[in-house]
Every structure is written in structure tokens, then in C-alpha cells.
N, C-alpha and C positions, 0 to 999 in steps of 0.2 A: 327280581321281578319285574318286566316291562310294564309300565302302565299303558291303559286300553286305547291311549289313542297314539302310541307311540307304532310305527308301523311295522310291520313283520319284515324279518330279515329276510334277504334273499340268501338260498344257499349258493350260486353261484355270480356272485356283482361281477357284470359288464365287466367294471375297468381291468380291477386286482386280478379276477379269476377267468375271465374268459377271453378279455382279451389280453391278459396278460402271460397267461398261458396254455392254454386250450387253443386257441386258433394257434400260434406257431408252433404247438406244439405238433399239432395236426398239418400244417403246410408242412414243416421239417421232416417228418416221416412220408408225405407225400414222397417228396423227391429219394431219401434212403428206398422205398419200396419200389420207388421205380426204376431205380437203381440196380437193385438186388438180379434181377432176372439177366441182365444186358454184361457183368462184369468177367463171366468166364468168357461168354462169346467174344467179347472184345478183346481178352487175353490171345484167346486162338486164333481171332484176326492177326496181331502182332506176331503170328509166327510162333505161338507155345504150343506144346502138347496137352492133352487134357491133364493130364496129372498136374502139370504148371497151372496149369487154369483152374482146377481147382485151391490151389494151394493161393493165387491170388484174390479170386473171391473168398477164400477163409481170412485174407487181411481185413476185411469189415470188422466181421467180430473181432478179433482180434487185436484191433487198435482200440477197441473200446474195452478189453479187460483191461491193455496195457495202460490208459488211459484213465481210467477209475479211477484210483488212489493221485496222480495229479489233478485231475478233477478235482477233486476235495480241497486240496492245497489250493487251488487256482479261485475253488468261488467263496471259502475263505476271505483271502488276498485281496480279492477285487468287490467282491459283492456276486450274489447272484444273477441279479440280473444284468450287470456288465459281463459276469462269466458268459454268458448265453449271449450276449452282442459279440462276445469273440470268437465262440461257436460257429455262429450262425457264418461271420465270415471268414472263419475258416474252412468250413465246408462248403462255401462257395467254391473260393481259392482251390481247395482239394478238387471236385467237380469241374469245375475250366480245365484243372492238373490232368484230369483222365479223360475231356475230351477232345483235348491237344496232342495228349501221350504221344508220341511216334513209337514208344518202345515201349518194353516190359518194365526198363531202367526207372523210366516216369512212371507208365501206370500201377507199378506197386506203392511207391509211395503216398500216391494220391486217394487210392482206396485208404489205405491207412491211416491219413489223415480226416477222411470223410468218417470213417469208424470211431478215431479220437477226439471230433469232434461231435459225432455223437454221445459219447459219452459225459463230455463235458455238460453240453447241450440237456440231458437228460437228468444228469446228477443236481444240476443247477436248478431246472423247474421243481424238480422233488422237493430241491429246498426251502426252495421261493415257496411251496405252497404249505410245508410243514409249519413256516413261520407265520403265517397270515392265516391258516385257516384256525376255527376254533377244533380242541380236540371230539367236541361231541358232532362234528361235522367230517372229519378228519378224513374215514373210508369211503363215506361215498364223493368227497371231494378227489380222493387219490383214488379210486375205481372207477370214475370218471376218465380221470386223465391217463389213467392203461385203458380206459375203452376209450378214448382220443387216439391211441396212440397205435391202438387193433385197426381203427378205420382207417389211418393214416396209409398204415401197411398194406392192408386191403388194395383202398383206391389205388394207392401208388402204381404197383404193378398194370394197370387199367390206365392210364394217364398215360404211363410209358408205350402201352403200346399203340395209343391213337397217334402218339409224337414217332414211333416208329413208320407209320401206314406215311405221314410228308418225308419223314429222310430215314437216317441210319442210326444207328447205336449213338453218336456221337450227340445227335439231337436229345437222348435220352440226359444224359450226362449236361445237355446245359439247359434243359426242364431242370436238376436238379438243383444247379446254380443257381436259378433265377427264384424257385420258392425259398433254397437257403434266407437270400439276401430275401425277399419276400420276409419272413418269419423275423429278420434279422429288422427290419424296418419295422414291424409289427411293435416288437420287443421297444424298440427304443421311444415310440412314441406313443407309449403309455406311461402316464404319470404315475410316479411311488406313490403308495401309499398304504401308510406300514398299518392302516388301521383293517384289526380283522374282519372277516364277513361276519354279521351276527352284531358290530358294535355300532353304535350310532352316536359316539361322544368325541374324543380326545384319544391318541394314538394310545394303543394299549403299554404300558409303561415296558413292558417284558422284551417288547419288539426289540429286535438287536439292529443298529445300522445295518451289517454283515447283508441283510435279506433284503433290503432296496436299493442297494446298489452302493454305499460308502463302502470305505476301505476296512478292513479288520482292526479292530482296537490294538494298538502294542498288547504282547503278552497273551497273544491266543494261542490255545494249545495247540499242538504240533501234531502228524499224522501218530507219531509215536507213543507221546502220552495216552491219547485218547486210544490207541493199541493197549496200552500196558493198562491204562485203568478200567479198560471195562472189554479183556480179556477173558474174563468168566462168560460173560452173554456171548462175544463174539464163538466158544467153544461148545456152545451148548445151544440157543436159540437159530446162532448161526450153522451149526450144523444143519436145524434143521431149512433153513434160506438155501444150503447148498443143494441138500436134498430137491425142494420144490421144483430149483432153477433145471435139478437134471433130468427131472420128469417131463417140464417142461422143454426144454431144448429134444428128447426125446420125439416127442409128438411131433417134429415138426421135421422130425427126420422119417420115423415109418413109415409114413401111409405111402409117399411115391417109392421106397424102396421095395415094399410091399407088393403096391403095383406093379412094378416091371417083373418080382419075383411072379407072380399071377401072370403076366403076358400080356396086358393092357394095354389101349392105345394112348402113348403121353396125355394126348387130348379128354380122354375118360378120366384119366388119373388127375389132370390139371382141375376138370370138373371137381372130384371128389374131393380134394386141397378147398377150392372157392366154395364148397356148401359147407362144411365145416368148417371153413373162415367166418361165411356167413351168422352159423350157429354162438360164433365163439363171443360173437359182439353185442348179441341179443344182451347177457346178463348182467352186466358190468355196473352199472345204476341199482339192482334189487340186489345184489351184493354187497355193494357199498351201504345199502338202506341196512339189510339186517346185521352189517360188522357194525354198525354204529348201534345200532338199536339192543343187540344180542349178545355181543362178542366176537374176534376174530376164529376164536377157532369152527363157528357155527359153523364159518364157509371154508377157512383153511382145512380140515381136515375133512370133510365129505366131498371137498373137489381133489385132494388127494386119493382116497380112496375108487373114487370115479374114473378116474385118470387110470389110478392101477389097473381095476377091472376090464376097464377099457384097450388098455394094452394088452392084456394077457389074453385076453379075446380076440387080438386081429390075426395071429398067424391062423386062427379056427376060419377065419372065412376063404373062400374060394371063388368067390365072382363081384365081380362091380356092385352090384346091389348091397350084398353082405358087406362089406371095405365101406359101402357109404354111411352105411347105421350105425359100424364101427366108428367111423370116423364123427359121426356126428357127436356121438357120447363121448370121444376124447374132444370136441372142441367145446362139450358143452361144459365138461368138467373144467377145463380150463376158462372159460368166460365164467362158469362158477368162483374161481378163484381170483376174478380180474382184480389188481389194487391188492390184495395182502399182503403182498411182499412187500410195498412201498409203505403201506399202513403200520406193518408190525416195525419194521424200519424207523417209520417216525416215531411211531409208538416209543421207543429205545433210546432215540436219539439225546443227546444231553441238549440243554442252553448254550452252554459253551464247546464249541468242536463240533459242530450237530455237522458242519457241513466233508470234516475230515471223516465223522462216525458215518455219513451214507456214503462215500465214496468208497467205506471198507466195506460194509454191508453190499452193496454193489459188483464189489470185486468176486463175493460170494458167492451173490446171486448169478453172475458172467461167467463165473464157472466152472458152475454146477450147469448151467446152459453150454458150456462147451463140452461136458464129461458127460452129457446124456447120447449124444449123437455117437461118443467112442464106444460107451457101453455098446451099443448097436451094433458098429461096425467090429467090434471086436467077435463079439459072436458069428458073425456074416464069415471073417478072416479065417476062424477055426471048422467053420466051415456048415454054419446052421444059422440063420438069418432069424429065424422060428426062436430062441435060444439064445440070442443077442435081444430080440422083443421082450424076450419072458422076463431076464433080465430087467431088462429097464422096468417092465411092468410092478417088478416085485420093489423098485424103490419107491412105490405111490403108497404102498401101506407105511414103509420104514419113515418116508416124510410126514405123513399122517400120526405114525405113533411117534415122531418129534418132535412134532407141533402140540400133543395134546400132551406130552411129558414139560416143555419149557416155555410154551409161547403164557404172557399173561391173560388171569382172565378179567373181565370186565365186564361190570353191573352198572346198568346206563337208569338214574333215576328222574322223576322229572326235572329235577336243577341238579342235580351233583352226578359226580361220577365214583366210583368205588372200585379199583384193582385190588386184587386178592393177588400175590404169588405163587408162579407155579415154578418154582424149584431152582428160580434164581432171583438177582436181587437185581433190579434195574433204577 
């Protein structure tokens, strides 16, 4: 129990959390968000068809999925902060390569490199915050990190649009290179601090050198051993992670597609997407606070149920106003669940092999995010976009049921936390 003279601990210490993770995350995501809308136009400018341009744009999320497992191994070998430094430099080189690309043969690997660098950066900052954050504050910190990611991705296209007013699409990539370097410099100048937020004394005995930039100790677990030791968890709670990712991935696809189906002007559809994104950013901190106080299920289950209902209701809309209402419900549900997957992954991650575990966890999350749009597209290919959206909507209650079955229950008291197992052994 802290003495009356002990100053209250800050939830987001300036050096370790704000400058060490939040600021670099925001700056990095602004660059990625700015580049996403211009990748396909860049490919068409280089002579590709629309189909090929779509494939080039898909290399960004593909790079993230392909690099999730190597990202865990890299973070374990180099340390979380050093991995962020490497990722920032690689991202800057990828943006520069895209800006200078004379053909699709150089643009494609540059986009793939940006996606891979984003995977390493995301994994390393997740692992870093998991290590330095006390468990009773974990959900608020990680939900805020998720909120920072959303804000960066929201601001990025507007920053890119401002740059486009003074130059061509190449200027957007140079913006991405500049902000990637800025994020790297921010990480580099922040001094290592292994003391967790809320602790005022010496460093925690449990703080691992890998979290603060040092190399991993000999005999660290490999990806294979982590997968073997936690295979039951990945086949249970991991399925819930996959389903949540699929619902979220479908959310990003359905609004533009249904806008086209309704014959709306692209500017109107973009406005609807922007409004939904704004609603999405409203709840990240309250969501984290509820998860810390009451448990992860109090956020995860309602979030998936609300998104499932909104997806099922989407094909029933017939105008821009009704589409906007449903889009805001989708944004509300997604924002309500801000950080829940990162928090669950952190809760389940072992002290030894944490980076590798989180790499496997992100593979499930990102694979689900890629599968969600495929469900919608499959319905459209079979002749019914509405059927594809309804199928994606059914994933919402399925994800809620999986979370309710396999996610651990947490009971938080004044000075202690009690976990009750829910079908899995953590």
C-alpha cells in the first residue's frame, strides 16, 4: 500500500509510454494511412490494370501477415525497442522505394516492405507495452494504443490529401518516409526504463532485458516451442481472435461496397466512412477502463454483438442517411472493442517467449482481418452482395460466443486480481 506521501502514479508516463510508444505509433500510422489510398493509383500510373493495381495494394496487408512470425523472432532476438528502430528504417526505405519506383517490379516489393515493417513495428510496441505496464492498467494502455493507431490511420489520408495539393502521388510516399524516420528518431532518443508505470522504486525484478533493447538471453524459446506449448490456447482463444479479426476486416469493406450498390456518389460514401471512423475513435479509453475494472468480456462480447447486428442491418439500408446510421453503429461497436485483442494476447502471453507468442497471436488477428472481406466478396461473386454481408454479420455472434467460452474472467479488487479459468489453461 503506497504511503500518503507517495505521489500518485501516472497511467501514461511521458518517457516510457507516451514518447516510447504512443507518439511513434501515431506518427508511423500517419505515414501508412497516407499511403494506402495512393498505392492503387500509383500502380495504374505505371501501366497496370485495375485488377493488378488491386493486387499491388493488397501487398500491404499481405506483407503484415507474412512478417508477423518473423517479427516475433526479430523482437525476441534484438529486443522490442531495437526491433522498432529496424522497422522504422525499413519502412522509410520502402516509402522511398515506392516514391522512386519506375515500374511495378519495384513498386510491389516496396509496398510489401512497408507492410512487413508495419508488422514488426506493431508487434514490438505491443510487446514493449505488455512488459512495462502493470496488469491492472494493461487494458487502458493497450486500448489507448489501439486508439492512437485509429487516429493515425484517420489523420493519414487527410495529410496525404494536403500533400497532393502541392505535388503528385510521389510526394505522399516522401511524407511516409519522413514520418517513418521521425518515429524512428523518437524511439531512439527515448531512454530505456524498465520500471513499470506506477512503480517508484527500482526496476521490477521480472523486467526482461529483451523489452528494453538488450538481446535475448541464450536458450530463449523458439516459435516452434511456443506454438507447441500453447497449442491448446491457440486452438481455442485463438479461434476467437480469428473471428474478431474477420468481423473487423469485413467492416472496412462493406460500407464502400454497399455505397456502390446503392449508386451513391463516391464523395458521399467517403463522408459516411469518415463519420464512422470518427465514431470509432470515441470509446478507446472508456473501453480500456471497463476492461481493467470489470473484465475483458464486458467489452469484447457486446462489441461483437453490436457489430454483428449492424452488419445484418446494412443490406436493409436504401439511402445515404440510413447507411450512415448503420455505419456509425459499426464504428461504435468497433471502437467499443478497441484494444481487446491486444489485451487478451498480452494476458495470455508467457514471460519467456512473449514476442514469439504475440507474433503467432497477430497472425491469427491479421489472417482474420484478411478473411472477413473474402467472405463478403464470395457472396458478391455468387450473385448476392447482401448474402455476403449477412454471412459476415453472423461472424459477430460467433465471435461473441467464442470469447464468452474461452476468454479468461478477471475479478479486480482494490489490491489484487483474481482470474477464473474459462475453458482454457493459461
